[in-house]
N, C-alpha and C positions, 0 to 999 in steps of 0.2 A: 620067577623069583618072588617070594613073599617075605616081607620083612616082619618076622615074628618077634614080638617083645615079651611074650609070656615065659615064665620059668618052665623048665623042662618037665617037672613033675606035677602037672595039672591036667585035669580032664579036658576033653574037647570043648565042652560048654564053657568051662571056666576060661579056657584059652581064648575063645571067641569074645567073651565079655571083657577080658583083660585087654585084648587088642583094640576093641571098640572104644574103650575108655582112653587108651593111649593115642588113638587116632584123633579123638576129640581134643585131647590135651595138645597134640601136635598142631592141630588147626588153631587152637587158642593161642599157642606160643608164637606161631608164625604170623598170625593176625596182629598180635601185639608188636612184633618186630616191625611190621609195616605201618604201625600207628593206628590200628583199628581194634575193636573188640571182636571176640569170636562170635558173639551173637549178631553183631553187625554184618559179619561176613556170611553167616548162615541165614541172615534175614532176607527180606524181599527187595531190598534196594538194588536198582539196576544202573546206578550212576557208573561212569567209566572207572573211577577209582576203586569202587568195590569189585567190579568185574575183573579188573587187572589183578587185584590181590587174590580173588578166587581162582583165577587162571593160574597164577604163580603157585599157589598152594596145591592145586590139582596137578600141576607138572611135577612138583616135588614128591607128592604121594605116588604118582605114576612111576617116577624114577625109583621109588622105594619098592615097587612091585605090587602095589595095590590095584585091584580090579576097578573098572569103571563104576559098577554098582556100589562098591565099598566107598569109593571116593564121593559118589553122589550122596550116600547116607551121611558121611562126615560133613559135607557141605550143605546138606538140606536140599539137594537137587536130584533130578532124575539122571540116569546114566547117559541119556542122549544129550542132556545139557552139558554134562562133563565132557563128552566128545567134542561138542562145539567150543567149549572153553579151551580145550587142548589144541584144537585146530586154529583158533583165532588168537590165542594167548602167546604164542611163541615170539611174535614181533613186539609185543608190549612189555616184555620182561626188562629190556634195557631202559625204557622210559620209567618204569616203576623203580628200578634200582637207582636211577638218577634222582628221582624224587625223594627216595629214602635217604640217600647220601646228602642231599641238600638239607633235608630235615634234621640230620644229625650234625650238620656243620656248626662250628662255633658261632658264626654270625647269626644264624637262625635261632640258635638256642639263646643267645644274648638278647635278641628281640623279645622272645617269649618271657624270659626272666624279667626284663625291664617292664613289660606289660603287667606281669604278675605282681611286681613290687609296687607299681603305681596304683593298683586297685586297693582301696581301703575297705576293710570289713565293716 
């Protein structure tokens, strides 16, 4: 199954470009959901937090039907790296979701707002 976002009346080349742009915007949106920029996720950082987010995005793209090379291009990685992300990322999804829900909790947001208000320009 391939998740095709292009309109029905476009050529094959236009369809490929359209889907590539939408996969990139999907990666950007999901990265923002997890609190990172798309460039940071596609970057070279290998810290646990970045790898967990990459693995989760790779899982979501794989569930949508994208191939390993297509996911690799979207994440700036090789298809074999995506295979390893998918293999190791299944157990980390729960930890990532806990971190995101904690980040969105009112108490955490209140701390961030209080710090932002205490800083004077």
